[in-house]
PDB file of N, CA, C and O in Angstrom:
ATOM      1  N   MET A   1       0.837  -1.175   0.000  1.00  0.00           N
ATOM      2  CA  MET A   1       0.000   0.000   0.000  1.00  0.00           C
ATOM      3  C   MET A   1       0.884   1.241   0.000  1.00  0.00           C
ATOM      4  O   MET A   1       1.836   1.332   0.776  1.00  0.00           O
ATOM      5  N   ARG A   2       0.565   2.207  -0.882  1.00  0.00           N
ATOM      6  CA  ARG A   2       1.342   3.433  -0.955  1.00  0.00           C
ATOM      7  C   ARG A   2       0.807   4.433   0.059  1.00  0.00           C
ATOM      8  O   ARG A   2      -0.403   4.582   0.225  1.00  0.00           O
ATOM      9  N   HIS A   3       1.713   5.107   0.724  1.00  0.00           N
ATOM     10  CA  HIS A   3       1.312   6.087   1.724  1.00  0.00           C
ATOM     11  C   HIS A   3       1.629   7.510   1.318  1.00  0.00           C
ATOM     12  O   HIS A   3       1.384   8.441   2.085  1.00  0.00           O
ATOM     13  N   SER A   4       2.162   7.694   0.140  1.00  0.00           N
ATOM     14  CA  SER A   4       2.538   9.045  -0.279  1.00  0.00           C
ATOM     15  C   SER A   4       1.309   9.840  -0.698  1.00  0.00           C
ATOM     16  O   SER A   4       0.243   9.285  -0.965  1.00  0.00           O
ATOM     17  N   GLU A   5       1.488  11.146  -0.748  1.00  0.00           N
ATOM     18  CA  GLU A   5       0.416  12.037  -1.181  1.00  0.00           C
ATOM     19  C   GLU A   5      -0.007  11.724  -2.613  1.00  0.00           C
ATOM     20  O   GLU A   5      -1.177  11.894  -2.954  1.00  0.00           O
ATOM     21  N   ASP A   6       0.923  11.268  -3.462  1.00  0.00           N
ATOM     22  CA  ASP A   6       0.616  10.948  -4.851  1.00  0.00           C
ATOM     23  C   ASP A   6      -0.345   9.772  -4.989  1.00  0.00           C
ATOM     24  O   ASP A   6      -0.924   9.590  -6.060  1.00  0.00           O
ATOM     25  N   ALA A   7      -0.532   8.980  -3.956  1.00  0.00           N
ATOM     26  CA  ALA A   7      -1.410   7.814  -4.036  1.00  0.00           C
ATOM     27  C   ALA A   7      -2.850   8.221  -4.295  1.00  0.00           C
ATOM     28  O   ALA A   7      -3.640   7.406  -4.772  1.00  0.00           O
ATOM     29  N   HIS A   8      -3.211   9.458  -3.994  1.00  0.00           N
ATOM     30  CA  HIS A   8      -4.577   9.918  -4.176  1.00  0.00           C
ATOM     31  C   HIS A   8      -4.831  10.511  -5.553  1.00  0.00           C
ATOM     32  O   HIS A   8      -5.975  10.813  -5.893  1.00  0.00           O
ATOM     33  N   TRP A   9      -3.795  10.679  -6.339  1.00  0.00           N
ATOM     34  CA  TRP A   9      -3.889  11.307  -7.652  1.00  0.00           C
ATOM     35  C   TRP A   9      -3.454  10.332  -8.735  1.00  0.00           C
ATOM     36  O   TRP A   9      -2.593   9.481  -8.511  1.00  0.00           O
ATOM     37  N   ARG A  10      -4.056  10.464  -9.910  1.00  0.00           N
ATOM     38  CA  ARG A  10      -3.666   9.630 -11.050  1.00  0.00           C
ATOM     39  C   ARG A  10      -3.525  10.514 -12.280  1.00  0.00           C
ATOM     40  O   ARG A  10      -4.365  11.376 -12.535  1.00  0.00           O
ATOM     41  N   VAL A  11      -2.467  10.296 -13.032  1.00  0.00           N
ATOM     42  CA  VAL A  11      -2.252  11.053 -14.275  1.00  0.00           C
ATOM     43  C   VAL A  11      -3.317  10.618 -15.276  1.00  0.00           C
ATOM     44  O   VAL A  11      -3.498   9.430 -15.539  1.00  0.00           O
ATOM     45  N   ILE A  12      -4.019  11.609 -15.826  1.00  0.00           N
ATOM     46  CA  ILE A  12      -5.062  11.300 -16.807  1.00  0.00           C
ATOM     47  C   ILE A  12      -4.786  11.926 -18.168  1.00  0.00           C
ATOM     48  O   ILE A  12      -5.456  11.602 -19.148  1.00  0.00           O
ATOM     49  N   TYR A  13      -3.799  12.826 -18.236  1.00  0.00           N
ATOM     50  CA  TYR A  13      -3.502  13.496 -19.493  1.00  0.00           C
ATOM     51  C   TYR A  13      -2.086  14.038 -19.438  1.00  0.00           C
ATOM     52  O   TYR A  13      -1.626  14.481 -18.385  1.00  0.00           O
ATOM     53  N   ILE A  14      -1.395  14.004 -20.565  1.00  0.00           N
ATOM     54  CA  ILE A  14      -0.064  14.617 -20.684  1.00  0.00           C
ATOM     55  C   ILE A  14      -0.194  15.787 -21.653  1.00  0.00           C
ATOM     56  O   ILE A  14      -0.388  15.602 -22.855  1.00  0.00           O
ATOM     57  N   ALA A  15      -0.086  16.986 -21.110  1.00  0.00           N
ATOM     58  CA  ALA A  15      -0.134  18.184 -21.947  1.00  0.00           C
ATOM     59  C   ALA A  15       1.248  18.425 -22.534  1.00  0.00           C
ATOM     60  O   ALA A  15       2.255  18.150 -21.882  1.00  0.00           O
ATOM     61  N   ARG A  16       1.303  18.926 -23.740  1.00  0.00           N
ATOM     62  CA  ARG A  16       2.574  19.126 -24.443  1.00  0.00           C
ATOM     63  C   ARG A  16       3.216  20.480 -24.165  1.00  0.00           C
ATOM     64  O   ARG A  16       4.385  20.691 -24.488  1.00  0.00           O
ATOM     65  N   ASP A  17       2.455  21.402 -23.567  1.00  0.00           N
ATOM     66  CA  ASP A  17       3.016  22.705 -23.213  1.00  0.00           C
ATOM     67  C   ASP A  17       2.111  23.370 -22.178  1.00  0.00           C
ATOM     68  O   ASP A  17       1.056  22.842 -21.825  1.00  0.00           O
ATOM     69  N   GLU A  18       2.535  24.520 -21.705  1.00  0.00           N
ATOM     70  CA  GLU A  18       1.810  25.230 -20.647  1.00  0.00           C
ATOM     71  C   GLU A  18       0.407  25.643 -21.092  1.00  0.00           C
ATOM     72  O   GLU A  18      -0.548  25.536 -20.323  1.00  0.00           O
ATOM     73  N   ARG A  19       0.289  26.113 -22.327  1.00  0.00           N
ATOM     74  CA  ARG A  19      -1.019  26.550 -22.840  1.00  0.00           C
ATOM     75  C   ARG A  19      -2.019  25.403 -22.847  1.00  0.00           C
ATOM     76  O   ARG A  19      -3.144  25.558 -22.374  1.00  0.00           O
ATOM     77  N   GLN A  20      -1.618  24.256 -23.380  1.00  0.00           N
ATOM     78  CA  GLN A  20      -2.503  23.096 -23.426  1.00  0.00           C
ATOM     79  C   GLN A  20      -2.846  22.621 -22.013  1.00  0.00           C
ATOM     80  O   GLN A  20      -3.984  22.235 -21.748  1.00  0.00           O
ATOM     81  N   ALA A  21      -1.877  22.648 -21.115  1.00  0.00           N
ATOM     82  CA  ALA A  21      -2.132  22.241 -19.729  1.00  0.00           C
ATOM     83  C   ALA A  21      -3.201  23.127 -19.099  1.00  0.00           C
ATOM     84  O   ALA A  21      -4.081  22.638 -18.392  1.00  0.00           O
ATOM     85  N   GLN A  22      -3.122  24.433 -19.357  1.00  0.00           N
ATOM     86  CA  GLN A  22      -4.101  25.351 -18.776  1.00  0.00           C
ATOM     87  C   GLN A  22      -5.494  25.106 -19.334  1.00  0.00           C
ATOM     88  O   GLN A  22      -6.474  25.163 -18.592  1.00  0.00           O
ATOM     89  N   VAL A  23      -5.595  24.835 -20.635  1.00  0.00           N
ATOM     90  CA  VAL A  23      -6.890  24.534 -21.262  1.00  0.00           C
ATOM     91  C   VAL A  23      -7.509  23.290 -20.634  1.00  0.00           C
ATOM     92  O   VAL A  23      -8.689  23.291 -20.281  1.00  0.00           O
ATOM     93  N   ILE A  24      -6.716  22.232 -20.497  1.00  0.00           N
ATOM     94  CA  ILE A  24      -7.207  20.976 -19.920  1.00  0.00           C
ATOM     95  C   ILE A  24      -7.604  21.186 -18.459  1.00  0.00           C
ATOM     96  O   ILE A  24      -8.656  20.722 -18.018  1.00  0.00           O
ATOM     97  N   GLU A  25      -6.767  21.875 -17.733  1.00  0.00           N
ATOM     98  CA  GLU A  25      -7.050  22.147 -16.314  1.00  0.00           C
ATOM     99  C   GLU A  25      -8.353  22.938 -16.163  1.00  0.00           C
ATOM    100  O   GLU A  25      -9.176  22.618 -15.305  1.00  0.00           O
ATOM    101  N   ASP A  26      -8.541  23.961 -16.985  1.00  0.00           N
ATOM    102  CA  ASP A  26      -9.768  24.761 -16.931  1.00  0.00           C
ATOM    103  C   ASP A  26     -10.996  23.931 -17.268  1.00  0.00           C
ATOM    104  O   ASP A  26     -12.029  24.049 -16.609  1.00  0.00           O
ATOM    105  N   LEU A  27     -10.887  23.094 -18.287  1.00  0.00           N
ATOM    106  CA  LEU A  27     -12.003  22.215 -18.658  1.00  0.00           C
ATOM    107  C   LEU A  27     -12.405  21.313 -17.491  1.00  0.00           C
ATOM    108  O   LEU A  27     -13.584  21.193 -17.161  1.00  0.00           O
ATOM    109  N   LEU A  28     -11.417  20.690 -16.884  1.00  0.00           N
ATOM    110  CA  LEU A  28     -11.699  19.780 -15.779  1.00  0.00           C
ATOM    111  C   LEU A  28     -12.308  20.515 -14.584  1.00  0.00           C
ATOM    112  O   LEU A  28     -13.235  20.011 -13.950  1.00  0.00           O
ATOM    113  N   ARG A  29     -11.797  21.679 -14.284  1.00  0.00           N
ATOM    114  CA  ARG A  29     -12.372  22.460 -13.169  1.00  0.00           C
ATOM    115  C   ARG A  29     -13.793  22.894 -13.478  1.00  0.00           C
ATOM    116  O   ARG A  29     -14.650  22.890 -12.595  1.00  0.00           O
ATOM    117  N   ASP A  30     -14.051  23.269 -14.727  1.00  0.00           N
ATOM    118  CA  ASP A  30     -15.418  23.627 -15.120  1.00  0.00           C
ATOM    119  C   ASP A  30     -16.356  22.433 -14.959  1.00  0.00           C
ATOM    120  O   ASP A  30     -17.550  22.601 -14.711  1.00  0.00           O
ATOM    121  N   GLY A  31     -15.806  21.223 -15.103  1.00  0.00           N
ATOM    122  CA  GLY A  31     -16.578  19.997 -14.910  1.00  0.00           C
ATOM    123  C   GLY A  31     -16.613  19.547 -13.458  1.00  0.00           C
ATOM    124  O   GLY A  31     -17.067  18.440 -13.165  1.00  0.00           O
ATOM    125  N   ASP A  32     -16.140  20.391 -12.545  1.00  0.00           N
ATOM    126  CA  ASP A  32     -16.135  20.120 -11.098  1.00  0.00           C
ATOM    127  C   ASP A  32     -15.199  18.990 -10.671  1.00  0.00           C
ATOM    128  O   ASP A  32     -15.478  18.279  -9.706  1.00  0.00           O
ATOM    129  N   PHE A  33     -14.101  18.831 -11.384  1.00  0.00           N
ATOM    130  CA  PHE A  33     -13.088  17.858 -10.996  1.00  0.00           C
ATOM    131  C   PHE A  33     -11.960  18.577 -10.272  1.00  0.00           C
ATOM    132  O   PHE A  33     -11.628  19.716 -10.601  1.00  0.00           O
ATOM    133  N   MET A  34     -11.376  17.912  -9.291  1.00  0.00           N
ATOM    134  CA  MET A  34     -10.171  18.436  -8.655  1.00  0.00           C
ATOM    135  C   MET A  34      -8.995  18.082  -9.558  1.00  0.00           C
ATOM    136  O   MET A  34      -8.914  16.968 -10.076  1.00  0.00           O
ATOM    137  N   VAL A  35      -8.087  19.034  -9.743  1.00  0.00           N
ATOM    138  CA  VAL A  35      -6.990  18.867 -10.695  1.00  0.00           C
ATOM    139  C   VAL A  35      -5.671  19.253 -10.035  1.00  0.00           C
ATOM    140  O   VAL A  35      -5.602  20.170  -9.216  1.00  0.00           O
ATOM    141  N   ASP A  36      -4.625  18.518 -10.422  1.00  0.00           N
ATOM    142  CA  ASP A  36      -3.272  18.846 -10.012  1.00  0.00           C
ATOM    143  C   ASP A  36      -2.393  18.667 -11.243  1.00  0.00           C
ATOM    144  O   ASP A  36      -2.783  17.994 -12.197  1.00  0.00           O
ATOM    145  N   ARG A  37      -1.230  19.260 -11.222  1.00  0.00           N
ATOM    146  CA  ARG A  37      -0.306  19.091 -12.350  1.00  0.00           C
ATOM    147  C   ARG A  37       1.118  19.043 -11.838  1.00  0.00           C
ATOM    148  O   ARG A  37       1.425  19.526 -10.749  1.00  0.00           O
ATOM    149  N   ARG A  38       1.983  18.447 -12.652  1.00  0.00           N
ATOM    150  CA  ARG A  38       3.409  18.463 -12.334  1.00  0.00           C
ATOM    151  C   ARG A  38       4.187  18.192 -13.604  1.00  0.00           C
ATOM    152  O   ARG A  38       3.709  17.533 -14.527  1.00  0.00           O
ATOM    153  N   ARG A  39       5.380  18.711 -13.623  1.00  0.00           N
ATOM    154  CA  ARG A  39       6.296  18.417 -14.732  1.00  0.00           C
ATOM    155  C   ARG A  39       7.092  17.177 -14.344  1.00  0.00           C
ATOM    156  O   ARG A  39       7.613  17.099 -13.232  1.00  0.00           O
ATOM    157  N   PRO A  40       7.191  16.214 -15.244  1.00  0.00           N
ATOM    158  CA  PRO A  40       8.004  15.023 -14.945  1.00  0.00           C
ATOM    159  C   PRO A  40       9.470  15.400 -14.767  1.00  0.00           C
ATOM    160  O   PRO A  40       9.911  16.452 -15.230  1.00  0.00           O
ATOM    161  N   GLU A  41      10.204  14.551 -14.107  1.00  0.00           N
ATOM    162  CA  GLU A  41      11.647  14.757 -13.969  1.00  0.00           C
ATOM    163  C   GLU A  41      12.263  14.809 -15.359  1.00  0.00           C
ATOM    164  O   GLU A  41      11.730  14.216 -16.297  1.00  0.00           O
ATOM    165  N   ALA A  42      13.364  15.504 -15.497  1.00  0.00           N
ATOM    166  CA  ALA A  42      14.000  15.704 -16.804  1.00  0.00           C
ATOM    167  C   ALA A  42      14.288  14.403 -17.531  1.00  0.00           C
ATOM    168  O   ALA A  42      14.186  14.354 -18.757  1.00  0.00           O
ATOM    169  N   ASP A  43      14.640  13.360 -16.819  1.00  0.00           N
ATOM    170  CA  ASP A  43      14.968  12.102 -17.482  1.00  0.00           C
ATOM    171  C   ASP A  43      13.742  11.223 -17.726  1.00  0.00           C
ATOM    172  O   ASP A  43      13.870  10.168 -18.347  1.00  0.00           O
ATOM    173  N   GLU A  44      12.558  11.627 -17.256  1.00  0.00           N
ATOM    174  CA  GLU A  44      11.350  10.825 -17.430  1.00  0.00           C
ATOM    175  C   GLU A  44      10.649  11.085 -18.755  1.00  0.00           C
ATOM    176  O   GLU A  44      10.081  10.160 -19.335  1.00  0.00           O
ATOM    177  N   ALA A  45      10.674  12.314 -19.247  1.00  0.00           N
ATOM    178  CA  ALA A  45       9.904  12.661 -20.441  1.00  0.00           C
ATOM    179  C   ALA A  45      10.464  13.939 -21.049  1.00  0.00           C
ATOM    180  O   ALA A  45      11.481  14.473 -20.606  1.00  0.00           O
ATOM    181  N   ARG A  46       9.774  14.405 -22.067  1.00  0.00           N
ATOM    182  CA  ARG A  46      10.147  15.685 -22.672  1.00  0.00           C
ATOM    183  C   ARG A  46      10.046  16.788 -21.634  1.00  0.00           C
ATOM    184  O   ARG A  46       9.176  16.745 -20.764  1.00  0.00           O
ATOM    185  N   ILE A  47      10.896  17.737 -21.713  1.00  0.00           N
ATOM    186  CA  ILE A  47      10.949  18.823 -20.731  1.00  0.00           C
ATOM    187  C   ILE A  47       9.668  19.670 -20.743  1.00  0.00           C
ATOM    188  O   ILE A  47       9.307  20.238 -19.713  1.00  0.00           O
ATOM    189  N   ASP A  48       8.981  19.765 -21.879  1.00  0.00           N
ATOM    190  CA  ASP A  48       7.765  20.580 -21.986  1.00  0.00           C
ATOM    191  C   ASP A  48       6.515  19.859 -21.480  1.00  0.00           C
ATOM    192  O   ASP A  48       5.504  20.505 -21.207  1.00  0.00           O
ATOM    193  N   ASP A  49       6.567  18.540 -21.353  1.00  0.00           N
ATOM    194  CA  ASP A  49       5.393  17.779 -20.932  1.00  0.00           C
ATOM    195  C   ASP A  49       4.943  18.167 -19.524  1.00  0.00           C
ATOM    196  O   ASP A  49       5.759  18.442 -18.643  1.00  0.00           O
ATOM    197  N   ILE A  50       3.633  18.182 -19.341  1.00  0.00           N
ATOM    198  CA  ILE A  50       3.052  18.477 -18.031  1.00  0.00           C
ATOM    199  C   ILE A  50       1.996  17.415 -17.751  1.00  0.00           C
ATOM    200  O   ILE A  50       1.064  17.239 -18.536  1.00  0.00           O
ATOM    201  N   GLU A  51       2.141  16.715 -16.641  1.00  0.00           N
ATOM    202  CA  GLU A  51       1.158  15.697 -16.249  1.00  0.00           C
ATOM    203  C   GLU A  51      -0.036  16.385 -15.601  1.00  0.00           C
ATOM    204  O   GLU A  51       0.115  17.178 -14.672  1.00  0.00           O
ATOM    205  N   ILE A  52      -1.216  16.072 -16.102  1.00  0.00           N
ATOM    206  CA  ILE A  52      -2.457  16.561 -15.506  1.00  0.00           C
ATOM    207  C   ILE A  52      -3.037  15.396 -14.720  1.00  0.00           C
ATOM    208  O   ILE A  52      -3.237  14.305 -15.255  1.00  0.00           O
ATOM    209  N   LYS A  53      -3.306  15.645 -13.436  1.00  0.00           N
ATOM    210  CA  LYS A  53      -3.783  14.575 -12.567  1.00  0.00           C
ATOM    211  C   LYS A  53      -5.159  14.897 -12.007  1.00  0.00           C
ATOM    212  O   LYS A  53      -5.499  16.056 -11.768  1.00  0.00           O
ATOM    213  N   ALA A  54      -5.943  13.838 -11.802  1.00  0.00           N
ATOM    214  CA  ALA A  54      -7.237  13.927 -11.131  1.00  0.00           C
ATOM    215  C   ALA A  54      -7.194  13.001  -9.923  1.00  0.00           C
ATOM    216  O   ALA A  54      -6.346  12.113  -9.833  1.00  0.00           O
ATOM    217  N   LEU A  55      -8.109  13.219  -9.011  1.00  0.00           N
ATOM    218  CA  LEU A  55      -8.204  12.308  -7.877  1.00  0.00           C
ATOM    219  C   LEU A  55      -8.437  10.892  -8.387  1.00  0.00           C
ATOM    220  O   LEU A  55      -9.176  10.697  -9.352  1.00  0.00           O
ATOM    221  N   SER A  56      -7.829   9.922  -7.763  1.00  0.00           N
ATOM    222  CA  SER A  56      -7.967   8.528  -8.204  1.00  0.00           C
ATOM    223  C   SER A  56      -9.424   8.111  -8.310  1.00  0.00           C
ATOM    224  O   SER A  56      -9.804   7.413  -9.249  1.00  0.00           O
ATOM    225  N   ALA A  57     -10.237   8.532  -7.359  1.00  0.00           N
ATOM    226  CA  ALA A  57     -11.652   8.147  -7.354  1.00  0.00           C
ATOM    227  C   ALA A  57     -12.422   8.751  -8.532  1.00  0.00           C
ATOM    228  O   ALA A  57     -13.468   8.229  -8.916  1.00  0.00           O
ATOM    229  N   GLU A  58     -11.915   9.844  -9.107  1.00  0.00           N
ATOM    230  CA  GLU A  58     -12.588  10.520 -10.214  1.00  0.00           C
ATOM    231  C   GLU A  58     -11.869  10.354 -11.542  1.00  0.00           C
ATOM    232  O   GLU A  58     -12.335  10.865 -12.560  1.00  0.00           O
ATOM    233  N   ALA A  59     -10.755   9.658 -11.553  1.00  0.00           N
ATOM    234  CA  ALA A  59      -9.889   9.614 -12.731  1.00  0.00           C
ATOM    235  C   ALA A  59     -10.597   9.095 -13.978  1.00  0.00           C
ATOM    236  O   ALA A  59     -10.487   9.704 -15.042  1.00  0.00           O
ATOM    237  N   GLU A  60     -11.305   8.011 -13.870  1.00  0.00           N
ATOM    238  CA  GLU A  60     -11.978   7.444 -15.054  1.00  0.00           C
ATOM    239  C   GLU A  60     -13.049   8.395 -15.575  1.00  0.00           C
ATOM    240  O   GLU A  60     -13.157   8.609 -16.782  1.00  0.00           O
ATOM    241  N   GLU A  61     -13.826   8.956 -14.684  1.00  0.00           N
ATOM    242  CA  GLU A  61     -14.868   9.906 -15.076  1.00  0.00           C
ATOM    243  C   GLU A  61     -14.251  11.155 -15.703  1.00  0.00           C
ATOM    244  O   GLU A  61     -14.783  11.684 -16.679  1.00  0.00           O
ATOM    245  N   ALA A  62     -13.139  11.626 -15.153  1.00  0.00           N
ATOM    246  CA  ALA A  62     -12.457  12.796 -15.703  1.00  0.00           C
ATOM    247  C   ALA A  62     -11.916  12.503 -17.102  1.00  0.00           C
ATOM    248  O   ALA A  62     -12.001  13.356 -17.986  1.00  0.00           O
ATOM    249  N   ARG A  63     -11.364  11.315 -17.311  1.00  0.00           N
ATOM    250  CA  ARG A  63     -10.876  10.924 -18.646  1.00  0.00           C
ATOM    251  C   ARG A  63     -12.018  10.920 -19.657  1.00  0.00           C
ATOM    252  O   ARG A  63     -11.878  11.430 -20.768  1.00  0.00           O
ATOM    253  N   LEU A  64     -13.141  10.343 -19.262  1.00  0.00           N
ATOM    254  CA  LEU A  64     -14.306  10.303 -20.155  1.00  0.00           C
ATOM    255  C   LEU A  64     -14.809  11.708 -20.463  1.00  0.00           C
ATOM    256  O   LEU A  64     -15.200  12.001 -21.593  1.00  0.00           O
ATOM    257  N   TYR A  65     -14.796  12.565 -19.467  1.00  0.00           N
ATOM    258  CA  TYR A  65     -15.209  13.957 -19.646  1.00  0.00           C
ATOM    259  C   TYR A  65     -14.318  14.639 -20.684  1.00  0.00           C
ATOM    260  O   TYR A  65     -14.818  15.334 -21.569  1.00  0.00           O
ATOM    261  N   LEU A  66     -13.007  14.445 -20.579  1.00  0.00           N
ATOM    262  CA  LEU A  66     -12.095  15.030 -21.566  1.00  0.00           C
ATOM    263  C   LEU A  66     -12.340  14.470 -22.960  1.00  0.00           C
ATOM    264  O   LEU A  66     -12.275  15.206 -23.945  1.00  0.00           O
ATOM    265  N   MET A  67     -12.618  13.190 -23.049  1.00  0.00           N
ATOM    266  CA  MET A  67     -12.900  12.572 -24.355  1.00  0.00           C
ATOM    267  C   MET A  67     -14.164  13.192 -24.962  1.00  0.00           C
ATOM    268  O   MET A  67     -14.208  13.459 -26.163  1.00  0.00           O
ATOM    269  N   GLU A  68     -15.181  13.419 -24.141  1.00  0.00           N
ATOM    270  CA  GLU A  68     -16.407  14.051 -24.636  1.00  0.00           C
ATOM    271  C   GLU A  68     -16.147  15.461 -25.144  1.00  0.00           C
ATOM    272  O   GLU A  68     -16.840  15.937 -26.043  1.00  0.00           O
ATOM    273  N   LYS A  69     -15.152  16.128 -24.572  1.00  0.00           N
ATOM    274  CA  LYS A  69     -14.790  17.483 -24.965  1.00  0.00           C
ATOM    275  C   LYS A  69     -13.808  17.499 -26.140  1.00  0.00           C
ATOM    276  O   LYS A  69     -13.397  18.568 -26.592  1.00  0.00           O
ATOM    277  N   GLY A  70     -13.433  16.319 -26.632  1.00  0.00           N
ATOM    278  CA  GLY A  70     -12.558  16.241 -27.794  1.00  0.00           C
ATOM    279  C   GLY A  70     -11.073  16.094 -27.496  1.00  0.00           C
ATOM    280  O   GLY A  70     -10.242  16.311 -28.377  1.00  0.00           O
ATOM    281  N   TYR A  71     -10.732  15.731 -26.268  1.00  0.00           N
ATOM    282  CA  TYR A  71      -9.313  15.565 -25.890  1.00  0.00           C
ATOM    283  C   TYR A  71      -8.990  14.142 -25.617  1.00  0.00           C
ATOM    284  O   TYR A  71      -7.848  13.821 -25.288  1.00  0.00           O
TER     285      TYR A  71
END
């Protein structure tokens, strides 16, 4: 069992830049989802990538919501 703070969040989208991350974050908040973001470590992914996270309990619903919005 994970005890870290990250255990409550799940990555649901990888934004390619700050602008796209803000659009996705705004969409999710408008849909009443809690959102968090972080940049992966330099050796994990592209430097511009931004992980968009939702609460684990809402992650599947948040993903479906983004798909309905065309993302």
